PDB file of N, CA, C and O in Angstrom:
ATOM      1  N   MET A   1     -98.517  -0.080  29.082  1.00  0.00           N
ATOM      2  CA  MET A   1     -97.725  -0.813  30.521  1.00  0.00           C
ATOM      3  C   MET A   1     -98.674  -1.457  29.886  1.00  0.00           C
ATOM      4  O   MET A   1     -99.777  -1.163  29.424  1.00  0.00           O
ATOM      5  N   MET A   2     -97.392  -3.302  30.027  1.00  0.00           N
ATOM      6  CA  MET A   2     -97.377  -4.162  29.599  1.00  0.00           C
ATOM      7  C   MET A   2     -97.979  -5.162  31.291  1.00  0.00           C
ATOM      8  O   MET A   2     -97.676  -4.890  32.452  1.00  0.00           O
ATOM      9  N   ASN A   3     -98.690  -6.066  30.885  1.00  0.00           N
ATOM     10  CA  ASN A   3     -99.164  -6.778  32.105  1.00  0.00           C
ATOM     11  C   ASN A   3     -98.088  -8.468  32.291  1.00  0.00           C
ATOM     12  O   ASN A   3     -97.856  -9.278  31.393  1.00  0.00           O
ATOM     13  N   LEU A   4     -97.912  -8.492  32.854  1.00  0.00           N
ATOM     14  CA  LEU A   4     -96.459  -9.738  32.712  1.00  0.00           C
ATOM     15  C   LEU A   4     -97.333 -10.767  34.560  1.00  0.00           C
ATOM     16  O   LEU A   4     -98.263 -10.692  35.363  1.00  0.00           O
ATOM     17  N   THR A   5     -95.987 -11.654  34.168  1.00  0.00           N
ATOM     18  CA  THR A   5     -95.651 -11.700  35.616  1.00  0.00           C
ATOM     19  C   THR A   5     -94.810 -12.342  36.137  1.00  0.00           C
ATOM     20  O   THR A   5     -94.862 -13.557  35.950  1.00  0.00           O
ATOM     21  N   VAL A   6     -93.502 -11.680  37.153  1.00  0.00           N
ATOM     22  CA  VAL A   6     -92.638 -11.418  37.363  1.00  0.00           C
ATOM     23  C   VAL A   6     -92.250 -11.989  39.029  1.00  0.00           C
ATOM     24  O   VAL A   6     -92.040 -11.579  40.171  1.00  0.00           O
ATOM     25  N   ASN A   7     -92.329 -13.139  38.264  1.00  0.00           N
ATOM     26  CA  ASN A   7     -91.790 -13.715  40.256  1.00  0.00           C
ATOM     27  C   ASN A   7     -92.426 -14.313  40.990  1.00  0.00           C
ATOM     28  O   ASN A   7     -92.202 -14.717  42.131  1.00  0.00           O
ATOM     29  N   GLY A   8     -93.674 -14.427  40.020  1.00  0.00           N
ATOM     30  CA  GLY A   8     -95.172 -15.871  40.433  1.00  0.00           C
ATOM     31  C   GLY A   8     -96.033 -14.509  40.530  1.00  0.00           C
ATOM     32  O   GLY A   8     -97.247 -14.660  40.390  1.00  0.00           O
ATOM     33  N   GLU A   9     -95.519 -13.086  40.772  1.00  0.00           N
ATOM     34  CA  GLU A   9     -97.069 -11.722  41.116  1.00  0.00           C
ATOM     35  C   GLU A   9     -97.503 -10.518  39.852  1.00  0.00           C
ATOM     36  O   GLU A   9     -96.869  -9.511  39.537  1.00  0.00           O
ATOM     37  N   SER A  10     -98.441 -10.893  39.446  1.00  0.00           N
ATOM     38  CA  SER A  10     -99.000  -9.889  38.087  1.00  0.00           C
ATOM     39  C   SER A  10     -97.650  -8.777  38.371  1.00  0.00           C
ATOM     40  O   SER A  10     -97.243  -8.907  39.525  1.00  0.00           O
ATOM     41  N   PHE A  11     -97.022  -7.919  37.719  1.00  0.00           N
ATOM     42  CA  PHE A  11     -96.369  -6.835  37.236  1.00  0.00           C
ATOM     43  C   PHE A  11     -97.018  -6.269  35.968  1.00  0.00           C
ATOM     44  O   PHE A  11     -97.570  -7.013  35.158  1.00  0.00           O
ATOM     45  N   GLU A  12     -96.902  -4.227  35.723  1.00  0.00           N
ATOM     46  CA  GLU A  12     -97.204  -3.949  34.836  1.00  0.00           C
ATOM     47  C   GLU A  12     -95.607  -3.628  34.410  1.00  0.00           C
ATOM     48  O   GLU A  12     -94.562  -3.294  34.968  1.00  0.00           O
ATOM     49  N   LEU A  13     -95.855  -3.788  33.728  1.00  0.00           N
ATOM     50  CA  LEU A  13     -94.566  -3.129  32.497  1.00  0.00           C
ATOM     51  C   LEU A  13     -94.224  -2.076  31.658  1.00  0.00           C
ATOM     52  O   LEU A  13     -94.979  -1.928  30.697  1.00  0.00           O
ATOM     53  N   ASP A  14     -93.223  -1.244  31.766  1.00  0.00           N
ATOM     54  CA  ASP A  14     -93.750   0.993  31.211  1.00  0.00           C
ATOM     55  C   ASP A  14     -92.364   0.381  29.699  1.00  0.00           C
ATOM     56  O   ASP A  14     -91.356   1.012  29.382  1.00  0.00           O
ATOM     57  N   GLY A  15     -92.803  -0.860  29.133  1.00  0.00           N
ATOM     58  CA  GLY A  15     -91.753  -0.768  28.240  1.00  0.00           C
ATOM     59  C   GLY A  15     -91.720  -2.043  27.652  1.00  0.00           C
ATOM     60  O   GLY A  15     -92.691  -2.736  27.957  1.00  0.00           O
ATOM     61  N   ALA A  16     -90.870  -2.585  26.874  1.00  0.00           N
ATOM     62  CA  ALA A  16     -91.687  -4.212  25.846  1.00  0.00           C
ATOM     63  C   ALA A  16     -89.983  -5.075  26.198  1.00  0.00           C
ATOM     64  O   ALA A  16     -90.068  -6.292  26.029  1.00  0.00           O
ATOM     65  N   ASP A  17     -88.988  -4.731  26.505  1.00  0.00           N
ATOM     66  CA  ASP A  17     -87.235  -5.542  26.700  1.00  0.00           C
ATOM     67  C   ASP A  17     -87.626  -5.267  27.945  1.00  0.00           C
ATOM     68  O   ASP A  17     -88.354  -4.537  28.618  1.00  0.00           O
ATOM     69  N   ILE A  18     -86.433  -6.616  28.009  1.00  0.00           N
ATOM     70  CA  ILE A  18     -85.306  -7.350  29.343  1.00  0.00           C
ATOM     71  C   ILE A  18     -84.844  -5.666  29.692  1.00  0.00           C
ATOM     72  O   ILE A  18     -85.368  -5.328  30.753  1.00  0.00           O
ATOM     73  N   PRO A  19     -84.101  -4.675  29.143  1.00  0.00           N
ATOM     74  CA  PRO A  19     -83.587  -3.737  29.557  1.00  0.00           C
ATOM     75  C   PRO A  19     -84.458  -3.233  30.425  1.00  0.00           C
ATOM     76  O   PRO A  19     -84.527  -3.580  31.604  1.00  0.00           O
ATOM     77  N   ALA A  20     -85.287  -2.246  29.789  1.00  0.00           N
ATOM     78  CA  ALA A  20     -86.546  -2.358  31.223  1.00  0.00           C
ATOM     79  C   ALA A  20     -87.280  -2.821  31.745  1.00  0.00           C
ATOM     80  O   ALA A  20     -87.970  -2.095  32.461  1.00  0.00           O
ATOM     81  N   LEU A  21     -87.482  -3.819  31.722  1.00  0.00           N
ATOM     82  CA  LEU A  21     -87.936  -4.437  33.431  1.00  0.00           C
ATOM     83  C   LEU A  21     -86.779  -4.673  33.428  1.00  0.00           C
ATOM     84  O   LEU A  21     -86.557  -5.019  32.268  1.00  0.00           O
ATOM     85  N   ILE A  22     -85.770  -4.719  34.035  1.00  0.00           N
ATOM     86  CA  ILE A  22     -84.906  -4.785  34.587  1.00  0.00           C
ATOM     87  C   ILE A  22     -84.131  -3.280  35.702  1.00  0.00           C
ATOM     88  O   ILE A  22     -83.697  -3.280  36.855  1.00  0.00           O
ATOM     89  N   ARG A  23     -84.241  -2.357  34.829  1.00  0.00           N
ATOM     90  CA  ARG A  23     -84.680  -0.695  35.473  1.00  0.00           C
ATOM     91  C   ARG A  23     -85.626  -0.212  35.756  1.00  0.00           C
ATOM     92  O   ARG A  23     -85.388   0.828  36.369  1.00  0.00           O
ATOM     93  N   GLN A  24     -87.098  -0.482  35.593  1.00  0.00           N
ATOM     94  CA  GLN A  24     -88.190  -0.793  37.015  1.00  0.00           C
ATOM     95  C   GLN A  24     -87.684  -1.139  37.317  1.00  0.00           C
ATOM     96  O   GLN A  24     -86.755  -0.458  37.752  1.00  0.00           O
ATOM     97  N   LEU A  25     -87.628  -2.455  37.468  1.00  0.00           N
ATOM     98  CA  LEU A  25     -87.145  -3.296  39.235  1.00  0.00           C
ATOM     99  C   LEU A  25     -85.369  -2.510  40.212  1.00  0.00           C
ATOM    100  O   LEU A  25     -84.666  -2.890  41.148  1.00  0.00           O
ATOM    101  N   ASP A  26     -85.370  -1.254  39.212  1.00  0.00           N
ATOM    102  CA  ASP A  26     -84.396  -0.815  39.299  1.00  0.00           C
ATOM    103  C   ASP A  26     -82.811  -2.490  40.646  1.00  0.00           C
ATOM    104  O   ASP A  26     -82.156  -2.514  41.688  1.00  0.00           O
ATOM    105  N   ALA A  27     -83.255  -3.649  39.085  1.00  0.00           N
ATOM    106  CA  ALA A  27     -82.400  -4.250  39.803  1.00  0.00           C
ATOM    107  C   ALA A  27     -80.300  -3.704  39.047  1.00  0.00           C
ATOM    108  O   ALA A  27     -80.018  -3.018  38.065  1.00  0.00           O
ATOM    109  N   ASN A  28     -79.600  -4.218  39.796  1.00  0.00           N
ATOM    110  CA  ASN A  28     -78.410  -4.328  39.102  1.00  0.00           C
ATOM    111  C   ASN A  28     -78.529  -5.669  38.244  1.00  0.00           C
ATOM    112  O   ASN A  28     -78.744  -6.865  38.437  1.00  0.00           O
ATOM    113  N   SER A  29     -78.241  -4.704  37.078  1.00  0.00           N
ATOM    114  CA  SER A  29     -78.099  -6.551  35.547  1.00  0.00           C
ATOM    115  C   SER A  29     -77.228  -6.899  35.948  1.00  0.00           C
ATOM    116  O   SER A  29     -77.385  -8.015  35.454  1.00  0.00           O
ATOM    117  N   GLY A  30     -76.202  -7.005  36.529  1.00  0.00           N
ATOM    118  CA  GLY A  30     -74.750  -7.742  36.512  1.00  0.00           C
ATOM    119  C   GLY A  30     -74.861  -8.038  38.198  1.00  0.00           C
ATOM    120  O   GLY A  30     -74.054  -7.601  39.019  1.00  0.00           O
ATOM    121  N   HIS A  31     -76.119  -8.931  38.532  1.00  0.00           N
ATOM    122  CA  HIS A  31     -76.146  -9.602  39.329  1.00  0.00           C
ATOM    123  C   HIS A  31     -77.381 -10.786  39.820  1.00  0.00           C
ATOM    124  O   HIS A  31     -77.858 -11.526  40.681  1.00  0.00           O
ATOM    125  N   VAL A  32     -77.414  -9.952  37.792  1.00  0.00           N
ATOM    126  CA  VAL A  32     -79.828 -11.383  37.627  1.00  0.00           C
ATOM    127  C   VAL A  32     -79.583 -12.526  36.254  1.00  0.00           C
ATOM    128  O   VAL A  32     -78.700 -12.733  35.422  1.00  0.00           O
ATOM    129  N   ALA A  33     -80.677 -12.984  36.533  1.00  0.00           N
ATOM    130  CA  ALA A  33     -80.641 -13.684  35.194  1.00  0.00           C
ATOM    131  C   ALA A  33     -82.015 -14.079  35.357  1.00  0.00           C
ATOM    132  O   ALA A  33     -82.729 -14.489  36.271  1.00  0.00           O
ATOM    133  N   ILE A  34     -82.169 -13.690  33.620  1.00  0.00           N
ATOM    134  CA  ILE A  34     -83.657 -14.061  33.486  1.00  0.00           C
ATOM    135  C   ILE A  34     -83.928 -15.520  32.671  1.00  0.00           C
ATOM    136  O   ILE A  34     -83.502 -16.431  31.961  1.00  0.00           O
ATOM    137  N   MET A  35     -85.109 -14.849  33.486  1.00  0.00           N
ATOM    138  CA  MET A  35     -85.358 -16.761  32.215  1.00  0.00           C
ATOM    139  C   MET A  35     -87.725 -15.686  31.940  1.00  0.00           C
ATOM    140  O   MET A  35     -88.755 -15.167  32.370  1.00  0.00           O
ATOM    141  N   LEU A  36     -87.013 -16.095  31.083  1.00  0.00           N
ATOM    142  CA  LEU A  36     -88.316 -16.190  29.957  1.00  0.00           C
ATOM    143  C   LEU A  36     -88.734 -17.675  29.150  1.00  0.00           C
ATOM    144  O   LEU A  36     -88.268 -18.363  28.242  1.00  0.00           O
ATOM    145  N   ASN A  37     -90.169 -17.711  30.287  1.00  0.00           N
ATOM    146  CA  ASN A  37     -91.416 -18.312  30.184  1.00  0.00           C
ATOM    147  C   ASN A  37     -90.740 -19.627  29.769  1.00  0.00           C
ATOM    148  O   ASN A  37     -91.027 -20.299  28.779  1.00  0.00           O
ATOM    149  N   ASP A  38     -89.514 -19.960  30.962  1.00  0.00           N
ATOM    150  CA  ASP A  38     -88.893 -21.633  31.424  1.00  0.00           C
ATOM    151  C   ASP A  38     -87.500 -21.218  30.838  1.00  0.00           C
ATOM    152  O   ASP A  38     -86.442 -21.711  31.228  1.00  0.00           O
ATOM    153  N   ALA A  39     -87.632 -20.006  29.601  1.00  0.00           N
ATOM    154  CA  ALA A  39     -86.176 -20.633  28.782  1.00  0.00           C
ATOM    155  C   ALA A  39     -85.430 -18.716  29.539  1.00  0.00           C
ATOM    156  O   ALA A  39     -85.850 -17.568  29.683  1.00  0.00           O
ATOM    157  N   VAL A  40     -83.910 -19.669  29.837  1.00  0.00           N
ATOM    158  CA  VAL A  40     -83.227 -19.087  30.014  1.00  0.00           C
ATOM    159  C   VAL A  40     -82.806 -17.882  28.775  1.00  0.00           C
ATOM    160  O   VAL A  40     -82.659 -18.178  27.590  1.00  0.00           O
ATOM    161  N   VAL A  41     -82.599 -15.981  29.540  1.00  0.00           N
ATOM    162  CA  VAL A  41     -81.758 -15.638  27.070  1.00  0.00           C
ATOM    163  C   VAL A  41     -80.926 -14.554  28.141  1.00  0.00           C
ATOM    164  O   VAL A  41     -80.981 -13.623  28.944  1.00  0.00           O
ATOM    165  N   PRO A  42     -79.889 -15.837  27.185  1.00  0.00           N
ATOM    166  CA  PRO A  42     -78.828 -15.124  27.194  1.00  0.00           C
ATOM    167  C   PRO A  42     -79.000 -13.374  27.662  1.00  0.00           C
ATOM    168  O   PRO A  42     -79.864 -12.585  27.281  1.00  0.00           O
ATOM    169  N   ARG A  43     -77.686 -13.102  28.745  1.00  0.00           N
ATOM    170  CA  ARG A  43     -77.214 -11.643  28.665  1.00  0.00           C
ATOM    171  C   ARG A  43     -77.134 -10.952  27.358  1.00  0.00           C
ATOM    172  O   ARG A  43     -77.679  -9.893  27.669  1.00  0.00           O
ATOM    173  N   GLU A  44     -76.814 -10.826  26.064  1.00  0.00           N
ATOM    174  CA  GLU A  44     -76.287 -11.067  25.217  1.00  0.00           C
ATOM    175  C   GLU A  44     -77.601 -10.771  24.420  1.00  0.00           C
ATOM    176  O   GLU A  44     -77.713  -9.865  23.595  1.00  0.00           O
ATOM    177  N   LYS A  45     -78.063 -11.191  24.589  1.00  0.00           N
ATOM    178  CA  LYS A  45     -79.018 -10.733  24.160  1.00  0.00           C
ATOM    179  C   LYS A  45     -80.840 -10.419  25.033  1.00  0.00           C
ATOM    180  O   LYS A  45     -82.049 -10.429  24.799  1.00  0.00           O
ATOM    181  N   TRP A  46     -79.866 -10.186  26.061  1.00  0.00           N
ATOM    182  CA  TRP A  46     -81.738  -8.693  26.148  1.00  0.00           C
ATOM    183  C   TRP A  46     -82.186  -8.290  25.619  1.00  0.00           C
ATOM    184  O   TRP A  46     -83.360  -8.453  25.284  1.00  0.00           O
ATOM    185  N   ASP A  47     -80.997  -7.152  25.122  1.00  0.00           N
ATOM    186  CA  ASP A  47     -80.985  -6.239  24.289  1.00  0.00           C
ATOM    187  C   ASP A  47     -82.227  -6.611  23.192  1.00  0.00           C
ATOM    188  O   ASP A  47     -83.069  -5.737  22.987  1.00  0.00           O
ATOM    189  N   ASN A  48     -82.316  -7.688  22.610  1.00  0.00           N
ATOM    190  CA  ASN A  48     -82.948  -7.795  21.677  1.00  0.00           C
ATOM    191  C   ASN A  48     -84.116  -9.151  21.299  1.00  0.00           C
ATOM    192  O   ASN A  48     -84.631  -9.769  20.367  1.00  0.00           O
ATOM    193  N   THR A  49     -84.030  -8.998  23.436  1.00  0.00           N
ATOM    194  CA  THR A  49     -85.820  -9.847  22.991  1.00  0.00           C
ATOM    195  C   THR A  49     -87.203  -9.244  23.790  1.00  0.00           C
ATOM    196  O   THR A  49     -87.550  -9.136  24.966  1.00  0.00           O
ATOM    197  N   SER A  50     -87.676  -8.975  22.707  1.00  0.00           N
ATOM    198  CA  SER A  50     -89.111  -8.519  23.197  1.00  0.00           C
ATOM    199  C   SER A  50     -90.078  -9.152  23.855  1.00  0.00           C
ATOM    200  O   SER A  50     -90.439 -10.304  23.618  1.00  0.00           O
ATOM    201  N   LEU A  51     -90.729  -8.098  25.080  1.00  0.00           N
ATOM    202  CA  LEU A  51     -91.488  -8.628  26.334  1.00  0.00           C
ATOM    203  C   LEU A  51     -92.988  -8.795  25.198  1.00  0.00           C
ATOM    204  O   LEU A  51     -93.097  -8.188  24.133  1.00  0.00           O
ATOM    205  N   SER A  52     -94.001  -9.748  25.763  1.00  0.00           N
ATOM    206  CA  SER A  52     -94.997 -10.258  25.278  1.00  0.00           C
ATOM    207  C   SER A  52     -96.269  -9.546  26.793  1.00  0.00           C
ATOM    208  O   SER A  52     -95.956  -9.502  27.983  1.00  0.00           O
ATOM    209  N   ALA A  53     -97.366  -9.183  26.310  1.00  0.00           N
ATOM    210  CA  ALA A  53     -98.325  -9.301  27.958  1.00  0.00           C
ATOM    211  C   ALA A  53     -98.267 -10.108  28.089  1.00  0.00           C
ATOM    212  O   ALA A  53     -98.231 -10.803  27.073  1.00  0.00           O
ATOM    213  N   GLY A  54     -98.199 -10.832  29.489  1.00  0.00           N
ATOM    214  CA  GLY A  54     -98.557 -13.054  29.521  1.00  0.00           C
ATOM    215  C   GLY A  54     -97.063 -13.412  29.768  1.00  0.00           C
ATOM    216  O   GLY A  54     -96.615 -14.380  30.383  1.00  0.00           O
ATOM    217  N   ASP A  55     -96.480 -12.526  29.219  1.00  0.00           N
ATOM    218  CA  ASP A  55     -95.386 -13.112  29.847  1.00  0.00           C
ATOM    219  C   ASP A  55     -94.794 -13.930  30.726  1.00  0.00           C
ATOM    220  O   ASP A  55     -94.411 -13.279  31.698  1.00  0.00           O
ATOM    221  N   CYS A  56     -94.451 -15.545  30.850  1.00  0.00           N
ATOM    222  CA  CYS A  56     -94.377 -15.214  33.129  1.00  0.00           C
ATOM    223  C   CYS A  56     -92.419 -14.785  32.479  1.00  0.00           C
ATOM    224  O   CYS A  56     -91.745 -14.961  31.463  1.00  0.00           O
ATOM    225  N   ILE A  57     -92.289 -14.282  33.603  1.00  0.00           N
ATOM    226  CA  ILE A  57     -90.817 -13.667  34.154  1.00  0.00           C
ATOM    227  C   ILE A  57     -90.309 -14.233  35.462  1.00  0.00           C
ATOM    228  O   ILE A  57     -91.094 -14.324  36.406  1.00  0.00           O
ATOM    229  N   GLU A  58     -88.465 -14.800  35.643  1.00  0.00           N
ATOM    230  CA  GLU A  58     -88.585 -14.910  36.935  1.00  0.00           C
ATOM    231  C   GLU A  58     -87.256 -14.608  36.790  1.00  0.00           C
ATOM    232  O   GLU A  58     -86.543 -14.978  35.857  1.00  0.00           O
ATOM    233  N   VAL A  59     -86.802 -13.660  38.094  1.00  0.00           N
ATOM    234  CA  VAL A  59     -85.331 -12.611  37.996  1.00  0.00           C
ATOM    235  C   VAL A  59     -84.728 -13.565  38.793  1.00  0.00           C
ATOM    236  O   VAL A  59     -85.276 -13.972  39.818  1.00  0.00           O
ATOM    237  N   LEU A  60     -83.982 -13.838  38.532  1.00  0.00           N
ATOM    238  CA  LEU A  60     -83.069 -15.303  39.618  1.00  0.00           C
ATOM    239  C   LEU A  60     -81.748 -13.932  40.169  1.00  0.00           C
ATOM    240  O   LEU A  60     -81.646 -13.027  39.340  1.00  0.00           O
ATOM    241  N   THR A  61     -81.114 -13.834  41.046  1.00  0.00           N
ATOM    242  CA  THR A  61     -80.236 -12.897  41.834  1.00  0.00           C
ATOM    243  C   THR A  61     -79.535 -14.055  42.367  1.00  0.00           C
ATOM    244  O   THR A  61     -79.716 -15.161  42.877  1.00  0.00           O
ATOM    245  N   PHE A  62     -78.722 -13.306  42.022  1.00  0.00           N
ATOM    246  CA  PHE A  62     -76.928 -13.688  42.551  1.00  0.00           C
ATOM    247  C   PHE A  62     -76.792 -13.641  44.224  1.00  0.00           C
ATOM    248  O   PHE A  62     -77.298 -12.734  44.886  1.00  0.00           O
ATOM    249  N   ALA A  63     -76.079 -14.682  44.773  1.00  0.00           N
ATOM    250  CA  ALA A  63     -76.361 -14.799  46.514  1.00  0.00           C
ATOM    251  C   ALA A  63     -74.241 -15.571  46.602  1.00  0.00           C
ATOM    252  O   ALA A  63     -73.739 -16.581  46.109  1.00  0.00           O
ATOM    253  N   ALA A  64     -73.565 -14.280  47.586  1.00  0.00           N
ATOM    254  CA  ALA A  64     -72.638 -14.795  47.759  1.00  0.00           C
ATOM    255  C   ALA A  64     -72.509 -15.236  48.600  1.00  0.00           C
ATOM    256  O   ALA A  64     -72.868 -14.547  49.554  1.00  0.00           O
ATOM    257  N   GLY A  65     -71.873 -16.800  48.997  1.00  0.00           N
ATOM    258  CA  GLY A  65     -71.951 -17.520  51.006  1.00  0.00           C
ATOM    259  C   GLY A  65     -71.099 -18.629  51.336  1.00  0.00           C
ATOM    260  O   GLY A  65     -70.152 -18.827  50.575  1.00  0.00           O
ATOM    261  N   GLY A  66     -71.205 -19.154  52.017  1.00  0.00           N
ATOM    262  CA  GLY A  66     -70.040 -20.243  52.385  1.00  0.00           C
ATOM    263  C   GLY A  66     -70.085 -20.780  52.781  1.00  0.00           C
ATOM    264  O   GLY A  66     -69.104 -21.503  52.953  1.00  0.00           O
TER     265      GLY A  66
END
C-alpha cells in the first residue's frame, strides 16, 4: 500500500501506477484527466507513469452541460 493525496484527501493505493489508481477509484478512464504533482499526464503515458508515496494527484472528471 502506498499513501497518496487524491483530490485533496489521503488515499491508500494498492498498486504503483495510474491504471491501478483508476481501477481502485472505480472511475471510467474515458472520462477523466489526471494531474500528478500539478502536471497533466497525457493518457498515452498513464501505463508508464509510476506513482510514489506522497504524490499529489487530481482526478478531473468531464461533465457535459449547456
